[in-house]
SEMI-957069 format. One record per residue (C-alpha): residue in one letter; x negated, y negated, z negated. Coordinates in steps of 0.5 Angstrom, whole numbers, padded with zeros to 4 digits, always signed. Each point is the difference from the previous one (the first is absolute). Layout:
# SEMI-957069
aXYZ;...
END
This chain:
# SEMI-957069
p-0013+0014+0018;v-0008-0002-0002;r-0004+0002+0005;q-0008+0002+0000;e-0001+0003+0006;r+0002-0004+0007;s-0005+0002+0005;g+0005+0001+0005;v+0004-0006-0001;p+0000-0006+0005;f-0005-0005-0004;a-0004+0005-0003;m-0007-0002-0002;s-0003+0005+0003;r-0007-0001+0000;p-0005+0001-0005;d-0005-0005+0003;d+0005-0006-0001;g-0004-0007+0001;h-0007+0003+0002;g-0003+0002+0006;p-0001-0003+0007;c+0007-0001+0001;a+0002-0002-0006;w+0001-0007+0001;l+0005+0001+0006;t+0004+0006-0002;d+0000-0002-0008;c+0000-0008+0000;i+0001-0003+0007;v+0007+0006+0002;p+0003-0001-0007;l-0001-0008+0000;g+0004+0000+0007;v+0005+0005-0002;a+0002-0005-0007;s-0001-0006+0005;c+0006+0003+0005;c+0004+0002-0005;f+0000-0008-0003;l+0005-0002+0001;a+0005+0006+0001;p+0001+0001-0008;l+0004-0005+0000;c+0006+0002+0003;s-0003+0008-0001;k-0002+0006-0003;s-0002+0003+0005;t-0007-0001+0000;l-0001+0001-0007;r-0004+0007+0001;p-0006-0003+0005;r-0001-0006-0004;a+0000+0004-0005;w-0004+0005+0003;a-0005-0006+0003;y-0001-0003-0008;n-0002+0007-0001;k-0005-0001+0005;l-0003-0007-0001;t+0000+0001-0007;t-0005+0006+0000;w-0004-0004+0005;h-0001-0006-0004;v-0001+0004-0006;q-0006+0004+0004;n-0002-0006+0003;a+0000-0005-0005;g-0006-0004+0002;s+0002-0001+0006;c+0002-0007+0001;c+0007+0003+0002;a+0002+0004-0006;a+0002-0006-0004;p+0005-0004+0005;l+0002+0008+0002;e+0002+0001-0007;a+0004-0008-0002;y+0004+0003+0007;t+0001+0007-0002;y+0003-0003-0007;w+0003-0006+0004;f+0005+0005+0004;d+0001+0005-0006;m+0003-0006-0004;t+0003-0002+0007;y+0004+0005+0002;d+0000+0007-0005;f+0000-0005-0006;n+0007+0000-0003;p+0001-0006-0003;t+0007+0003-0005;d-0003+0006-0001;g-0009+0001-0001;r+0000+0008+0000;q+0003+0001+0008;m-0006-0001+0003;f-0005+0005-0004;c+0005+0005+0000;n+0003-0001+0008;r-0008+0001+0001;r+0000+0005-0005;d+0006+0005+0004;q-0004-0002+0007;f-0008+0002-0002;g+0001+0004-0007;g-0004-0001-0005;s-0005-0005+0003;y+0000-0005+0004;a-0002-0008+0001;v+0004-0005-0003;l-0002-0009-0001;g-0007+0002+0003;k-0001+0005-0005;v+0000+0008+0001;c+0006+0001-0005;l+0000+0007-0004;a+0008+0002-0002;d-0001+0007-0002;a+0001+0001-0007;d-0005+0005-0002;a-0006-0004+0005;v+0003-0007-0004;n-0001+0004-0007;k-0007+0002+0001;r-0002-0005+0003;l+0003-0005-0007;l-0005+0004-0004;e-0005+0001+0002;p-0006-0007+0000;m+0003-0006+0004;d-0003-0006+0003;r+0006-0004+0002;g-0006-0007+0003;d+0005-0006+0004;f+0005+0006+0003;l+0006+0000-0006;g+0006-0002+0002;a+0004-0001+0007;t-0006-0004+0002;n-0007-0002-0001;m-0002-0004-0007;r-0004-0006+0001;s-0005+0002-0003;e-0004-0007-0001;k+0007-0002-0005;l-0001+0006-0004;p-0002-0001-0007;r-0008+0000-0001;d-0004+0000-0005;a-0007-0005-0002;s-0004+0004+0006;g+0005-0001+0005;v+0001+0008+0000;n+0008+0002+0001;i+0004+0002-0007;f+0006+0001+0003;p+0003+0005-0004;l+0004+0004+0005;a-0005+0000+0005;l-0006+0003-0004;p-0001+0006+0001;s+0001+0005-0004;g-0004+0007-0002;d-0006+0004+0004;v+0000-0005+0006;p-0005-0004+0002;g+0000-0008-0002;q+0004+0001-0007;d-0004-0003-0006;g+0004+0001-0005;r+0005-0006+0001;h+0006+0004+0000;a-0001+0004-0006;a-0003-0006-0004;f+0007-0004+0002;r+0005+0005+0000;t-0004+0002-0008;q+0000-0008-0002;l+0008+0000+0002;s+0002+0007-0004;r-0004-0004-0005;f+0004-0007+0000;i+0006+0001+0004;f+0003+0007+0000;n-0001+0000-0007;q+0004+0001-0007;e+0002-0007+0000;g+0001+0000+0006;k+0007+0006-0001;a+0001-0003-0005;r+0002-0007+0003;a+0004+0004+0006;a+0004+0004-0006;r+0007-0002+0001;t+0000-0001-0006;n-0004-0006+0000;l+0004-0007-0001;t-0004-0002+0006;t+0001+0005+0005;g+0007+0001-0003;v+0002-0006+0002;l-0002+0000+0007;l+0004+0006+0002;s+0005-0003-0004;r+0000-0006+0005;v-0001+0005+0007;a+0006+0004-0003;s+0003-0006+0001;a-0001-0003+0006;y+0001+0006+0003;r+0007+0002-0003;e+0002-0007+0003;a-0004+0001+0007;h+0004+0007+0000;a+0006-0003-0002;k+0001-0004+0006;g+0000+0007+0004;t-0004-0004+0006;e-0008+0002+0003;d-0002-0007+0000;a+0001+0000-0007;i-0004+0006-0001;d-0005-0001+0005;d-0001-0008-0005;f+0001+0004-0007;c-0008+0003+0004;s-0003-0005+0002;g+0001-0005-0006;p+0003+0003-0007;l-0004+0008+0001;a-0005-0003+0003;d-0001-0006-0006;f+0001+0006-0005;v-0006+0005+0003;l-0004-0006+0000;r+0001-0002-0008;f+0000+0007-0001;i-0007+0003+0003;h-0003-0007-0004;w+0002+0002-0006;t+0000+0008+0000;m-0008-0001+0003;l-0002-0007-0002;g+0004-0002-0006;l+0002-0006+0003;n+0007-0003-0001;l+0001-0004+0006;g+0007-0003-0003;d+0004-0003+0004;d+0002-0003+0007;a-0002-0007-0002;s-0008+0003-0004;d-0006-0003+0003;d-0002+0007+0000;f+0006+0004+0003;k-0001-0005+0005;t-0007+0000+0002;i+0000+0009+0000;k+0007-0001+0005;r-0003-0004+0005;a-0007+0004+0000;y+0004+0006+0002;f+0006-0001+0002;e-0001-0008+0003;p+0000-0001+0006;g+0002+0007+0000;p-0004+0006+0002;r-0002-0003+0006;g-0005-0004-0005;s-0003+0006-0003;s+0000+0004+0007;g-0004-0005+0004;l-0004+0000-0005;l-0002+0006-0001;y+0002+0004+0007;w+0000-0001+0006;l+0006-0002+0003;w-0002+0003+0008;g+0009+0000+0002;g+0001-0007-0002;e-0005-0003+0003;l-0001+0004+0007;t+0008+0000+0000;s+0000-0008+0000;l-0005+0001+0006;a+0004+0005+0004;l+0007-0005-0001;r-0004-0005+0003;w-0004+0004+0005;v+0005+0005+0002;p+0005-0003+0006;g+0007+0001-0002;l-0002+0004-0006;g+0004-0005-0005;t+0006+0000+0004;a+0001+0009-0001;l-0001-0002-0008;g+0005-0005+0000;k+0005+0005+0005;n-0002+0006-0005;e+0003-0002-0007;r+0002+0007-0002;n-0007+0004+0003;v-0004+0002-0005;q-0006-0001+0003;a+0002-0007+0002;k+0001-0002-0008;a-0006+0002-0001;l-0004-0003+0006;r+0004-0007-0004;q-0002+0003-0006;l-0007+0001+0001;q-0001-0009+0004;a+0003-0002-0008;t-0006+0003-0003;v-0003-0006+0000;r-0007-0001-0006;t+0000-0005-0005;p-0007-0004+0000;d-0005+0004-0003;q-0002-0006-0005;v+0008+0000-0003;v+0000+0006-0002;e-0007+0000-0003;q+0002-0005-0004;d+0006+0003-0002;f-0004+0006-0001;a-0005-0004-0005;r+0005-0003-0004;a+0003+0007-0002;a-0007+0002-0002;a+0000-0005-0004;v+0006+0002-0004;y-0002+0007-0001;d-0007-0002-0002;r+0003-0002-0007;a+0006+0006+0001;p+0000+0004-0008;a-0002+0006+0003;l-0006-0002+0004;e-0002-0005-0007;a-0005+0007-0002;y-0002+0001+0006;a-0008+0001+0001;v-0005+0003+0004;d-0002+0008-0001;p-0007+0002+0002;s+0001+0006+0000;l+0004-0001+0006;h-0004-0001+0006;n+0002-0005+0003;c+0005-0002-0004;p+0003-0008+0001;t+0001-0005-0003;k+0006-0004-0003;s+0001-0004+0007;e-0002+0006+0003;f+0006+0005-0003;i+0005-0007+0001;s-0002+0000+0007;q+0001+0007+0002;l+0006+0001-0004;i+0004-0007+0002;v-0001+0004+0008;i+0002+0007-0003;v+0007-0004-0003;t+0001-0003+0007;i-0001+0006+0004;a+0003+0006-0005;a+0002-0003-0006;l+0005-0004+0002;q+0002+0003+0007;g+0000+0007-0002;p+0006-0001-0006;l+0004-0005+0003;t+0000+0004+0006;l+0003+0006-0004;l+0004-0003-0004;s+0004-0004+0006;y+0001+0007+0003;l+0003+0003-0007;v+0006-0006+0001;t+0001+0001+0007;p+0006+0003+0004;d-0001+0006+0004;i-0002+0000+0006;a+0006+0002+0005;g-0003+0004+0006;s-0004-0003+0007;a-0004+0003+0006;g-0005+0004+0000;t-0003+0006-0003;w-0002-0003-0007;h+0006+0001-0005;p+0000-0008-0003;f+0000+0000-0007;k-0001-0006-0005;g+0003+0000-0007;i+0004+0006-0005;p+0005+0003+0005;p+0008-0003-0003;d+0003+0007-0003;f-0006+0001-0004;e+0001-0001-0008;l-0006-0003-0003;p-0004+0004-0006;l+0000-0007-0004;d+0000+0004-0007;d-0005+0004+0003;r-0007-0004+0001;d-0004+0007+0003;k+0006+0001+0004;l+0000-0008+0002;r-0007+0001+0002;l+0001+0006+0004;v+0005-0004+0004;i-0005-0006+0001;l-0005+0004+0003;e+0005+0003+0005;v+0001-0006+0002;a-0006-0002+0001;r-0001+0007+0003;l+0004-0002+0006;y-0001-0007+0001;p-0007-0001-0003;p-0002-0007-0003;v-0006+0001+0002;n+0000+0004+0008;g-0007+0001-0001;t-0007-0001-0001;a-0006-0001+0004;y-0007+0001+0000;k-0007+0002+0005;t-0004+0006+0001;h-0007+0000-0004;a-0001+0007+0004;p+0002+0003+0007;v+0007+0003-0001;t+0004+0005+0005;v+0007-0001+0001;p+0003+0007+0002;n+0005+0000+0005;f-0001-0008+0001;a+0007-0004+0002;g+0002+0007+0002;g-0006+0003+0004;a-0007+0002+0000;d-0004-0002-0007;h-0003-0005+0000;v-0007-0003-0004;f+0001-0007-0002;p-0007-0004-0002;r-0003-0003-0006;g+0004-0007-0002;c+0006+0002+0005;p+0006-0004-0004;f+0006+0006-0002;k+0007-0001-0003;l+0004+0005-0005;s+0007-0001+0002;y+0004+0002-0007;v+0006-0001+0003;c-0001+0005+0005;s-0003+0005-0006;q+0005+0000-0004;t+0005+0001+0005;d-0004+0007+0003;p+0003+0006+0000;k-0005+0004-0002;a+0000-0004-0006;w+0006-0002-0002;g+0004+0006+0003;p+0005+0000+0005;d+0005-0005-0001;p-0006-0006-0003;l+0005-0006+0002;k+0005+0003-0005;f+0000-0005-0006;d-0001+0006-0005;p-0003-0003-0007;y+0001+0007-0004;g-0001+0005+0005;n-0007-0004+0002;a-0002-0002-0008;d-0007+0004+0000;k-0003-0003+0007;l+0002-0007-0003;w-0003+0000-0007;g-0003+0005-0004;g-0006+0005+0000;n+0001+0002+0007;a+0003-0006+0003;i-0002-0002+0008;f+0003-0007+0000;n-0004-0005+0004;g+0004-0006-0002;f-0006-0003-0005;n-0006+0001+0004;s+0000+0008-0003;v+0001+0007+0000;g+0005+0000-0006;d-0005-0003-0005;k-0006+0002+0002;g-0005-0004+0005;e-0006-0005-0001;r+0005-0005+0004;i+0005+0000-0005;c+0005-0005+0000;p-0002-0003-0008;g+0007-0003-0001;r+0003+0006+0000;e+0004+0001-0005;l+0001-0008-0001;a+0004+0000+0006;l+0003+0007-0001;e+0003-0002-0008;m+0001-0007+0002;a+0005+0003+0006;i+0003+0004-0005;d+0002-0005-0004;f+0003-0005+0006;m+0004+0006+0002;q+0003+0000-0007;a+0000-0007-0001;i+0004-0003+0006;h+0005+0007-0002;a+0001-0002-0006;k+0007-0002-0002;p+0000-0008-0001;g-0003-0002-0007;s-0001+0007-0002;s-0005+0000-0006;s-0003+0007+0004;v-0003+0001+0007;v+0001+0007+0001;q+0008+0000+0000;k+0004+0003+0005;p+0002-0005+0007;s+0006-0003+0000;q+0002+0002+0006;k+0002+0008+0002;p-0005+0003+0003;g+0000-0002+0008;s+0002-0007-0001;r-0006-0003-0001;f-0001-0003+0008;n+0008+0001+0002;s+0002-0007-0002;f-0005-0002+0005;k+0003-0005+0006;g-0001-0004+0004;k-0007+0002+0005;k-0002+0008+0002;p-0004+0002-0006;r-0008+0001+0002;
END
């Protein structure tokens, strides 16, 4: 159960003045740094240091956000992020770190160099308030110098711009959202997205055929290859067709190759390396070079989760900036002749309305970070077998339970099934922002109330908020789309997966309806009988047989 009050447990943050005072440098920086460093090698073979490490991270994060101007703040931020990713992040289930910390410290704690809110009420409250994300969007900080800018050099990246009544709000976020609704998410886009549209119908038919071939092979590798190949190509083509009216054609077309290279080649590390600081891979490479025996220890721990995380981070290298920037420039040239943007015009009534070139540069980065990644991840969860049990306090769920009968002839119920999958395994595990005024967090990390200063980075954990018993009942990990119907969709919904509280919030994903309609059509298409003219027929398999034929490796 989630505990808000943890003041009596070991490693609680019990002092309200953490990070301040004449002794803070010693008690909240040097001592925790020593504790974390002493725990360096132990996690490679044991989890016994999990709680003292988490305590140290809480202290170190509190100190570096309270002393942001110190020369030690930036190195400490990178240090805590690297240790989190190295020792507590599970590469096969990214939710565990957040939920384990919630079980240890309650509704708030430090993670990845940020203050994390895990309580559903606190997350919902913040999502309905004005927000300034700054450079803190994502697990690591963004490289602000690489974000799109206007002719005067001002950052115009919409996801990072402030919204609502906060300092620095200059109308750019609202202007972009207005233009996005006017030229992208409009009636013409909805018509293109309809399953009766010829191009959309062909895309659905092709991805359904590829899925049936992968499923017939009956192996996890086949589904993995489907998700990284035909499914990724389907989402790429669908997004560009429905949003921009761009029919990317077959695999040999110049437009398809240009757009695919920009977003998927040389892989996610390319765009991530341009837009984000990749502390994990860079610091891990240094650690493997400098720490005697660390490489050998990793080699002998093939089954160890932390060892896998280290090897994964070591492989995370940055593609040269110039290469990614050239790919984005080629994609921008394709966007410039998109039918949806032919009539684009600056609206003089909108303060700081983007020009067409500025709008395209904004759109490319949003497609990179959000429009492609979220839907692709969600669809991959919908076709991935349910995970069997694993150790730990967090229930390992991914996908639809194999004995659940899909309501393929009822789009409203199928939407609930899709949302329930997204609730239990969020494609986007949370969002980040910076405080525009001092914020008091009650019982921070199970201890006393704590005041964090303006500019402090916060993380809102959807993984935790969407499995909070106070909001989702005594058994929040149960797959129950119909029992949770009112909380997933409608006027009383509290689902956070679209950066909102149901359908409320200034930062709500503008592609919410498009993504859900695409997922519904996708599920109906891949489970329809081959050769059927309808995509709403019942599946040919009996309930419970969708994934039972998988053989070989154990489903993840």
